Backbone as CSV, one residue per row, in Angstrom:
resi,resn,N_x,N_y,N_z,CA_x,CA_y,CA_z,C_x,C_y,C_z
1,MET,57.299,2.343,33.758,56.894,0.949,33.439,55.412,0.800,33.162
2,LYS,54.565,1.523,33.948,53.146,1.471,33.696,52.810,1.985,32.288
3,LYS,53.505,3.029,31.877,53.285,3.624,30.548,53.575,2.559,29.434
4,ILE,54.660,1.836,29.639,55.065,0.779,28.652,54.004,-0.304,28.522
5,PHE,53.519,-0.780,29.686,52.464,-1.778,29.680,51.223,-1.316,28.967
6,THR,50.845,-0.085,29.211,49.685,0.501,28.556,49.825,0.559,27.079
7,LEU,50.988,0.925,26.607,51.261,0.994,25.137,51.187,-0.374,24.534
8,VAL,51.745,-1.394,25.242,51.775,-2.767,24.733,50.347,-3.258,24.631
9,ALA,49.497,-2.978,25.650,48.106,-3.441,25.693,47.302,-2.825,24.607
10,MET,47.549,-1.519,24.354,46.836,-0.843,23.256,47.212,-1.378,21.894
11,ALA,48.499,-1.716,21.711,48.937,-2.280,20.406,48.276,-3.660,20.209
12,MET,48.197,-4.485,21.241,47.561,-5.854,21.162,46.056,-5.729,20.800
13,MET,45.379,-4.730,21.461,43.972,-4.495,21.124,43.775,-4.042,19.663
14,ALA,44.683,-3.226,19.157,44.574,-2.749,17.773,44.716,-3.964,16.818
15,VAL,45.650,-4.833,17.118,45.893,-6.018,16.257,44.640,-6.908,16.283
16,GLY,44.040,-7.091,17.443,42.826,-7.908,17.542,41.671,-7.380,16.809
17,ALA,41.531,-6.014,16.874,40.355,-5.414,16.215,40.471,-5.504,14.701
18,ASN,41.692,-5.461,14.161,41.881,-5.527,12.754,41.946,-6.962,12.206
19,ALA,42.093,-7.924,13.043,42.219,-9.333,12.642,40.849,-9.811,12.036
20,GLN,40.918,-10.452,10.902,39.732,-10.958,10.265,40.048,-12.219,9.483
21,THR,39.064,-13.105,9.441,39.222,-14.374,8.737,38.153,-14.488,7.657
22,LEU,38.529,-14.684,6.418,37.628,-14.891,5.359,37.008,-16.319,5.410
23,ILE,35.686,-16.429,5.578,35.085,-17.774,5.757,34.252,-18.174,4.572
24,ALA,33.908,-17.274,3.661,33.180,-17.557,2.501,33.423,-16.529,1.406
25,GLU,33.382,-17.023,0.196,33.625,-16.056,-0.937,32.990,-16.665,-2.234
26,LYS,32.464,-15.766,-3.070,31.941,-16.163,-4.373,32.312,-15.113,-5.338
27,ASP,33.151,-15.474,-6.246,33.586,-14.440,-7.306,32.735,-14.665,-8.550
28,TRP,31.948,-13.687,-8.899,31.031,-13.774,-10.076,31.664,-13.278,-11.287
29,THR,32.941,-13.000,-11.323,33.603,-12.499,-12.512,33.394,-13.442,-13.695
30,GLY,32.873,-12.908,-14.780,32.574,-13.760,-15.947,31.149,-14.249,-15.942
31,GLY,30.362,-13.896,-14.957,28.981,-14.292,-14.870,28.764,-15.775,-14.632
32,PHE,27.769,-16.361,-15.246,27.503,-17.751,-15.040,26.902,-18.394,-16.322
33,GLU,26.778,-19.654,-16.332,26.211,-20.341,-17.520,24.837,-20.819,-17.230
34,GLY,23.977,-20.729,-18.273,22.556,-21.185,-18.147,21.764,-20.197,-17.274
35,GLU,20.861,-20.753,-16.540,20.027,-20.041,-15.632,20.744,-19.647,-14.370
36,TYR,20.301,-18.588,-13.689,20.956,-18.160,-12.447,20.904,-19.307,-11.481
37,PRO,22.064,-19.755,-10.933,22.115,-20.931,-10.129,21.650,-20.750,-8.665
38,MET,21.284,-19.548,-8.282,20.834,-19.340,-6.897,19.384,-18.841,-6.932
39,TRP,18.809,-18.645,-5.772,17.425,-18.256,-5.644,17.219,-16.771,-5.809
40,ALA,16.199,-16.367,-6.558,15.851,-14.953,-6.732,14.334,-14.868,-6.892
41,GLN,13.749,-13.691,-6.528,12.329,-13.575,-6.653,12.003,-12.105,-6.924
42,PHE,11.109,-11.900,-7.826,10.499,-10.612,-8.112,9.013,-10.651,-7.998
43,ALA,8.379,-9.605,-7.606,6.958,-9.563,-7.399,6.135,-9.656,-8.702
44,ASP,4.911,-10.167,-8.667,4.069,-10.070,-9.806,3.844,-8.625,-10.198
45,GLY,3.892,-8.297,-11.461,3.732,-6.926,-11.842,5.006,-6.130,-11.753
46,GLN,6.124,-6.724,-11.354,7.382,-5.977,-11.228,8.347,-6.551,-12.283
47,ASP,8.818,-5.705,-13.157,9.782,-6.148,-14.200,11.167,-6.358,-13.458
48,GLY,11.732,-7.493,-13.657,13.049,-7.764,-13.035,13.600,-9.093,-13.517
49,SER,14.946,-9.153,-13.424,15.590,-10.380,-13.864,17.023,-10.452,-13.300
50,VAL,17.499,-11.667,-13.292,18.961,-11.921,-12.948,19.554,-12.621,-14.123
51,THR,20.579,-11.902,-14.716,21.199,-12.495,-15.897,22.730,-12.463,-15.750
52,SER,23.378,-13.198,-16.671,24.809,-13.264,-16.648,25.428,-12.106,-17.362
53,ASP,26.471,-11.611,-16.854,27.194,-10.493,-17.460,28.705,-10.810,-17.501
54,ALA,29.409,-10.257,-18.450,30.858,-10.589,-18.558,31.620,-10.110,-17.307
55,GLU,30.975,-9.192,-16.575,31.681,-8.718,-15.387,31.082,-9.331,-14.075
56,GLY,29.994,-10.026,-14.121,29.422,-10.578,-12.975,28.007,-10.956,-13.178
57,VAL,27.230,-10.814,-12.056,25.763,-11.081,-12.050,25.071,-9.745,-12.193
58,ALA,24.182,-9.708,-13.199,23.407,-8.519,-13.519,21.998,-8.665,-12.930
59,ILE,21.660,-7.925,-11.909,20.370,-7.904,-11.237,19.653,-6.603,-11.778
60,THR,18.584,-6.838,-12.505,17.866,-5.686,-13.106,16.527,-5.517,-12.519
61,VAL,16.168,-4.383,-11.991,14.891,-4.059,-11.444,14.289,-2.869,-12.252
62,GLY,13.147,-3.160,-12.893,12.524,-2.135,-13.743,11.321,-1.513,-13.055
63,THR,10.235,-1.450,-13.745,9.026,-0.792,-13.194,8.432,-1.580,-12.115
64,GLN,7.902,-0.911,-11.127,7.158,-1.543,-10.032,5.803,-0.937,-9.968
65,THR,4.767,-1.718,-10.287,3.425,-1.201,-10.276,2.935,-0.851,-8.906
66,GLY,3.443,-1.590,-7.908,3.026,-1.309,-6.534,1.697,-1.963,-6.196
67,GLU,1.002,-2.497,-7.201,-0.352,-3.013,-7.007,-0.423,-4.240,-6.064
68,LEU,0.664,-5.006,-6.021,0.584,-6.235,-5.264,1.341,-6.059,-3.960
69,TRP,2.003,-4.986,-3.711,2.651,-4.790,-2.416,1.690,-4.366,-1.369
70,GLN,0.663,-3.703,-1.781,-0.391,-3.200,-0.830,-1.697,-3.978,-1.014
71,PRO,-2.290,-4.481,-0.007,-3.611,-5.040,-0.220,-4.553,-3.895,-0.744
72,GLN,-5.401,-4.264,-1.699,-6.263,-3.194,-2.263,-7.690,-3.791,-2.239
73,VAL,-8.575,-2.890,-1.638,-9.966,-3.294,-1.521,-10.838,-2.115,-2.014
74,THR,-11.736,-2.428,-2.945,-12.686,-1.405,-3.421,-13.789,-1.235,-2.366
75,VAL,-14.015,-0.042,-1.914,-14.997,0.169,-0.891,-16.185,0.992,-1.325
76,LEU,-16.177,1.519,-2.584,-17.279,2.167,-3.203,-17.138,2.077,-4.723
77,ASN,-18.164,1.617,-5.439,-18.135,1.629,-6.914,-19.488,1.886,-7.462
78,GLU,-20.281,2.609,-6.796,-21.671,2.893,-7.274,-21.934,4.347,-7.406
79,GLY,-22.507,4.801,-8.511,-22.995,6.191,-8.630,-21.892,7.239,-8.534
80,LEU,-20.641,6.925,-8.929,-19.581,7.869,-8.813,-19.222,8.392,-10.181
81,SER,-19.544,9.709,-10.459,-19.222,10.336,-11.717,-18.568,11.688,-11.338
82,LEU,-17.371,11.943,-11.951,-16.560,13.080,-11.560,-16.343,14.021,-12.703
83,ALA,-16.286,15.290,-12.415,-16.090,16.301,-13.496,-14.570,16.572,-13.652
84,GLU,-14.180,16.851,-14.945,-12.790,17.084,-15.141,-12.353,18.368,-14.387
85,ASP,-11.182,18.227,-13.703,-10.608,19.293,-12.914,-11.435,19.702,-11.734
86,GLY,-12.312,18.808,-11.323,-13.124,19.088,-10.132,-12.339,18.863,-8.868
87,ASN,-12.878,19.406,-7.790,-12.294,19.251,-6.452,-13.185,18.439,-5.590
88,TYR,-12.610,17.348,-5.027,-13.412,16.369,-4.307,-12.761,16.025,-3.005
89,LYS,-13.555,15.410,-2.162,-13.077,14.940,-0.803,-13.662,13.581,-0.599
90,VAL,-12.805,12.634,-0.162,-13.313,11.312,0.250,-13.228,11.245,1.744
91,VAL,-14.296,10.767,2.368,-14.315,10.581,3.853,-14.653,9.114,4.136
92,ILE,-13.645,8.525,4.872,-13.788,7.107,5.215,-14.039,7.055,6.721
93,THR,-15.160,6.398,7.100,-15.421,6.140,8.504,-15.008,4.746,8.813
94,ALA,-13.972,4.594,9.648,-13.353,3.289,9.862,-12.714,3.196,11.195
95,LYS,-12.468,1.967,11.635,-11.756,1.658,12.868,-10.396,0.999,12.471
96,PHE,-9.275,1.550,12.822,-7.945,1.105,12.467,-7.232,0.430,13.586
97,PRO,-6.617,-0.773,13.362,-5.995,-1.521,14.419,-4.684,-0.913,14.875
98,THR,-3.962,-0.215,13.990,-2.663,0.350,14.333,-2.523,1.683,13.645
99,ASP,-1.521,2.460,14.077,-1.163,3.665,13.349,-0.595,3.344,11.935
100,GLY,-0.779,4.209,10.992,-0.228,3.983,9.678,-0.632,5.038,8.706
101,THR,-0.224,4.839,7.446,-0.589,5.785,6.394,-1.597,5.121,5.471
102,LEU,-2.723,5.781,5.370,-3.801,5.314,4.580,-3.681,5.885,3.128
103,GLN,-3.793,4.966,2.144,-3.700,5.394,0.787,-5.146,5.223,0.141
104,ILE,-5.648,6.226,-0.433,-6.998,6.169,-1.066,-6.782,6.495,-2.603
105,ASN,-7.271,5.576,-3.415,-7.311,5.771,-4.859,-8.738,6.055,-5.289
106,MET,-8.901,7.047,-6.149,-10.263,7.295,-6.702,-10.127,7.536,-8.244
107,GLY,-11.031,6.843,-8.973,-10.956,6.936,-10.396,-11.653,5.749,-11.034
108,ASN,-11.115,5.330,-12.135,-11.604,4.098,-12.816,-10.402,3.291,-13.266
109,TRP,-10.687,2.228,-14.014,-9.533,1.366,-14.389,-8.672,1.972,-15.480
110,ASP,-9.170,3.025,-16.078,-8.320,3.697,-17.086,-7.372,4.737,-16.478
111,GLY,-7.587,5.096,-15.218,-6.707,6.041,-14.555,-7.261,6.433,-13.212
112,ARG,-6.420,6.732,-12.306,-6.855,7.083,-10.986,-5.763,7.916,-10.243
113,ASP,-6.199,8.762,-9.319,-5.317,9.491,-8.506,-5.218,8.854,-7.162
114,GLN,-4.117,9.078,-6.477,-3.888,8.489,-5.166,-3.414,9.570,-4.190
115,TYR,-4.017,9.642,-3.085,-3.636,10.569,-2.007,-3.479,9.778,-0.686
116,THR,-2.680,10.264,0.208,-2.416,9.571,1.434,-2.662,10.519,2.597
117,THR,-2.921,9.886,3.733,-3.052,10.641,5.005,-2.599,9.740,6.163
118,ASP,-1.952,10.307,7.185,-1.570,9.556,8.355,-2.704,9.341,9.297
119,VAL,-2.839,8.130,9.832,-3.951,7.797,10.708,-3.362,7.367,12.056
120,THR,-3.959,7.841,13.129,-3.599,7.376,14.516,-4.762,6.542,14.984
121,ALA,-4.439,5.266,15.317,-5.507,4.374,15.798,-6.068,4.876,17.108
122,THR,-7.355,4.844,17.289,-8.002,5.313,18.497,-8.760,4.202,19.204
123,GLY,-8.892,3.021,18.591,-9.696,1.978,19.209,-11.143,2.026,18.884
124,ASP,-11.519,3.140,18.163,-12.943,3.332,17.837,-13.023,3.882,16.432
125,PHE,-14.282,4.047,15.962,-14.445,4.565,14.560,-14.049,6.060,14.554
126,GLN,-13.500,6.417,13.435,-13.117,7.846,13.204,-13.330,8.181,11.738
127,GLU,-13.511,9.459,11.455,-13.669,9.919,10.057,-12.282,10.408,9.605
128,VAL,-11.843,9.840,8.497,-10.579,10.199,7.889,-10.830,10.860,6.571
129,GLU,-10.329,12.089,6.303,-10.586,12.806,5.095,-9.373,12.834,4.215
130,VAL,-9.595,12.675,2.923,-8.549,12.761,1.908,-9.063,13.663,0.756
131,ALA,-8.319,14.772,0.495,-8.725,15.703,-0.546,-8.137,15.292,-1.838
132,PHE,-8.989,15.424,-2.885,-8.580,15.220,-4.291,-8.733,16.551,-5.065
133,ASP,-7.698,17.319,-5.185,-7.824,18.626,-5.791,-7.449,18.593,-7.306
134,GLY,-8.290,19.239,-8.087,-8.054,19.320,-9.492,-8.135,17.924,-10.173
135,TYR,-9.043,17.087,-9.734,-9.150,15.735,-10.285,-9.554,15.705,-11.734
136,ALA,-8.970,14.785,-12.485,-9.178,14.823,-13.887,-9.617,13.467,-14.528
137,TYR,-9.745,12.415,-13.723,-10.111,11.116,-14.209,-11.608,10.888,-14.061
138,ASN,-12.070,9.788,-14.732,-13.456,9.317,-14.544,-14.541,10.375,-14.879
139,VAL,-14.325,11.092,-15.940,-15.363,12.077,-16.305,-16.577,11.491,-16.899
140,ASP,-16.576,10.180,-17.235,-17.731,9.521,-17.815,-18.414,8.562,-16.841
141,GLY,-18.098,8.637,-15.567,-18.741,7.766,-14.580,-18.072,6.439,-14.413
142,ASN,-18.813,5.531,-13.790,-18.268,4.192,-13.468,-16.989,4.220,-12.672
143,GLY,-16.938,5.075,-11.650,-15.771,5.233,-10.833,-15.799,4.346,-9.595
144,PHE,-14.658,4.377,-8.912,-14.578,3.667,-7.614,-13.702,4.396,-6.637
145,VAL,-13.785,3.988,-5.333,-12.855,4.405,-4.313,-12.107,3.132,-3.870
146,LEU,-10.782,3.153,-3.976,-9.981,2.005,-3.690,-9.199,2.253,-2.355
147,PHE,-9.217,1.335,-1.446,-8.647,1.503,-0.112,-7.401,0.644,-0.010
148,GLN,-6.247,1.261,0.216,-4.999,0.502,0.399,-4.587,0.614,1.887
149,CYS,-4.483,-0.523,2.497,-4.218,-0.484,3.975,-3.124,-1.410,4.391
150,GLY,-2.071,-1.465,3.594,-0.906,-2.304,3.933,-0.200,-1.918,5.278
151,ASP,-0.316,-0.674,5.714,0.319,-0.237,6.919,-0.425,-0.704,8.187
152,PHE,-1.634,-1.158,8.052,-2.438,-1.516,9.201,-2.543,-3.010,9.434
153,ALA,-1.572,-3.555,10.186,-1.537,-4.936,10.474,-2.707,-5.314,11.443
154,GLY,-3.497,-6.230,11.071,-4.664,-6.577,11.861,-5.950,-6.330,11.045
155,THR,-7.032,-6.036,11.687,-8.257,-5.883,11.040,-8.828,-4.472,11.091
156,THR,-8.993,-3.903,9.925,-9.587,-2.575,9.756,-11.124,-2.732,9.452
157,ILE,-11.961,-2.088,10.165,-13.390,-2.118,9.921,-13.828,-0.828,9.229
158,VAL,-14.339,-1.034,7.963,-14.786,0.117,7.213,-16.328,0.198,7.316
159,LYS,-16.835,1.316,7.864,-18.301,1.425,8.052,-18.947,2.265,6.951
160,LYS,-18.307,3.395,6.549,-18.959,4.215,5.560,-17.928,4.897,4.670
161,VAL,-18.291,5.133,3.392,-17.450,5.849,2.429,-18.324,6.929,1.806
162,GLN,-17.817,8.107,1.754,-18.504,9.239,1.152,-17.587,10.069,0.260
163,VAL,-18.172,10.529,-0.821,-17.381,11.388,-1.754,-18.131,12.676,-1.830
164,TYR,-17.473,13.787,-1.552,-17.999,15.153,-1.557,-17.493,15.911,-2.785
165,ASP,-18.390,16.668,-3.391,-18.019,17.605,-4.434,-17.753,18.922,-3.777
166,MET,-16.499,19.359,-3.729,-16.145,20.569,-3.024,-16.461,21.833,-3.845
167,ASP,-16.898,21.597,-5.079,-17.304,22.795,-5.906,-18.733,23.058,-5.913
168,GLY,-19.503,22.331,-5.020,-20.898,22.624,-4.848,-21.853,21.530,-5.359
169,GLY,-21.320,20.554,-6.062,-22.174,19.454,-6.518,-22.934,19.751,-7.819
170,GLU,-23.442,18.717,-8.430,-24.183,18.907,-9.680,-25.640,19.430,-9.328
171,PRO,-26.282,20.080,-10.345,-27.697,20.465,-10.089,-28.514,19.278,-9.793
172,GLY,-29.592,19.514,-9.007,-30.493,18.427,-8.681,-30.206,17.813,-7.343
173,PRO,-31.085,16.932,-6.834,-30.857,16.332,-5.531,-29.672,15.420,-5.464
174,GLN,-28.981,15.457,-4.356,-27.790,14.607,-4.163,-28.151,13.447,-3.255
175,PRO,-27.449,12.286,-3.382,-27.814,11.108,-2.566,-27.831,11.344,-1.079
176,GLY,-26.803,12.108,-0.590,-26.800,12.267,0.826,-26.899,13.721,1.262
177,GLY,-27.106,14.606,0.298,-27.162,16.033,0.648,-25.816,16.575,0.975
178,ASP,-25.710,17.860,1.261,-24.489,18.529,1.726,-23.277,18.264,0.729
179,GLY,-23.620,18.197,-0.542,-22.538,18.026,-1.535,-22.042,16.577,-1.693
180,ILE,-22.717,15.615,-1.050,-22.295,14.256,-1.177,-22.831,13.678,-2.524
181,ILE,-21.874,13.269,-3.395,-22.278,12.778,-4.701,-22.253,11.271,-4.802
182,ALA,-21.656,10.618,-3.835,-21.670,9.107,-3.765,-21.441,8.684,-2.326
183,GLU,-22.138,7.555,-1.969,-22.005,7.132,-0.585,-22.261,5.656,-0.503
184,LYS,-21.524,4.932,0.320,-21.773,3.541,0.584,-21.652,3.321,2.114
185,ASP,-22.786,2.877,2.667,-22.833,2.579,4.096,-22.753,1.058,4.308
186,TRP,-21.702,0.637,4.926,-21.431,-0.846,5.134,-21.875,-1.318,6.455
187,THR,-22.589,-0.467,7.243,-23.087,-0.915,8.586,-23.926,-2.189,8.390
188,GLY,-23.573,-3.181,9.179,-24.236,-4.483,9.091,-23.529,-5.440,8.183
189,GLY,-22.439,-5.002,7.536,-21.680,-5.956,6.697,-22.352,-6.233,5.362
190,PHE,-22.172,-7.450,4.892,-22.775,-7.839,3.595,-23.073,-9.335,3.644
191,GLU,-23.853,-9.771,2.677,-24.231,-11.195,2.627,-23.427,-11.879,1.569
192,GLY,-23.056,-13.150,1.854,-22.261,-13.905,0.889,-20.846,-13.459,0.791
193,GLU,-20.267,-13.602,-0.419,-18.918,-13.141,-0.648,-18.882,-11.655,-0.826
194,TYR,-17.695,-11.081,-0.566,-17.563,-9.630,-0.740,-17.918,-9.214,-2.126
195,PRO,-18.824,-8.274,-2.324,-19.365,-7.997,-3.658,-18.472,-7.056,-4.488
196,MET,-17.359,-6.631,-3.989,-16.505,-5.748,-4.764,-15.112,-6.375,-4.902
197,TRP,-14.269,-5.711,-5.739,-12.958,-6.251,-6.054,-11.985,-6.048,-4.867
198,ALA,-11.148,-7.062,-4.595,-10.151,-7.004,-3.569,-8.978,-7.875,-4.019
199,GLN,-7.745,-7.514,-3.550,-6.527,-8.194,-3.977,-5.524,-8.119,-2.870
200,PHE,-4.909,-9.227,-2.620,-3.804,-9.329,-1.632,-2.600,-9.929,-2.401
201,ALA,-1.396,-9.608,-1.945,-0.210,-10.089,-2.641,0.000,-11.566,-2.425
202,ASP,0.707,-12.178,-3.381,1.076,-13.594,-3.230,1.916,-13.735,-1.893
203,GLY,1.573,-14.698,-1.070,2.280,-14.916,0.115,1.876,-14.022,1.254
204,GLN,0.887,-13.158,1.027,0.458,-12.186,2.070,-0.893,-12.681,2.569
205,GLU,-0.960,-12.953,3.838,-2.181,-13.398,4.460,-3.147,-12.207,4.532
206,GLY,-4.411,-12.411,4.181,-5.337,-11.287,4.189,-6.691,-11.745,3.708
207,GLY,-7.726,-10.994,4.022,-9.015,-11.328,3.527,-9.998,-10.181,3.839
208,VAL,-11.167,-10.258,3.146,-12.250,-9.319,3.379,-13.438,-10.091,3.778
209,THR,-13.938,-9.820,4.952,-15.124,-10.529,5.512,-16.168,-9.599,6.021
210,SER,-17.368,-10.103,6.216,-18.430,-9.290,6.766,-18.399,-9.228,8.289
211,ASP,-18.683,-8.030,8.768,-18.694,-7.843,10.259,-19.947,-7.083,10.575
212,PRO,-20.540,-7.316,11.795,-21.754,-6.533,12.135,-21.582,-5.084,12.067
213,GLU,-20.344,-4.600,12.157,-20.070,-3.135,12.092,-19.725,-2.662,10.708
214,GLY,-19.413,-3.514,9.796,-19.026,-3.058,8.501,-18.258,-4.094,7.715
215,VAL,-17.306,-3.637,6.891,-16.417,-4.513,6.113,-15.124,-4.695,6.903
216,ALA,-14.739,-5.939,7.158,-13.567,-6.250,7.908,-12.424,-6.654,6.948
217,ILE,-11.421,-5.760,6.854,-10.279,-5.998,6.002,-9.112,-6.400,6.853
218,THR,-8.703,-7.654,6.751,-7.601,-8.181,7.633,-6.307,-8.311,6.872
219,VAL,-5.302,-7.718,7.418,-3.899,-7.815,6.856,-3.056,-8.593,7.791
220,GLY,-2.489,-9.683,7.317,-1.612,-10.524,8.173,-0.148,-10.271,7.903
221,THR,0.592,-11.298,7.937,2.030,-11.209,7.688,2.311,-10.891,6.199
């Protein structure tokens, strides 16, 4: 008898588990007329659209520049001239609010390379190195170092930016010695508005302000 009751209970549980009630449905067969009747959004700089198709709704996502998904702040744009196929190293002295992946771009507006490195927040300033091997952009000067810090929610303080020529540097005296070919020391912050280019995504809270210790890059929601 106990075995019979067990089998009945198991059968009832199976029926309950498989029971389902359809509470909403939208059949897009045949597409739609006019503009898409529901809400859709694509980022600035991202090719994308929602169009009608004979079989349903066609959601097309094309190229994504990525430029507006990450806050971008130029942290050095003075005296940077790079040789074709040269080997360089960027050293950032900064204080990071959280762990994350730091993305550094170096080049000019015609082209740039990007390298990343993982950073563990320490609560104090640390030197973070990013190697640029076989670099080929910005052979005519007018270069920059671009700092992408979307992973670091909160305020990152950038104190110093240095670019090293790992091939020995150009002949003649170097700004900082030891192969340093470009350097920007932000200790003490800056006066007035931030003097370099910065960009945050639409709808993304963020800003670049002066801090007694350096440049304060704040990334919010």
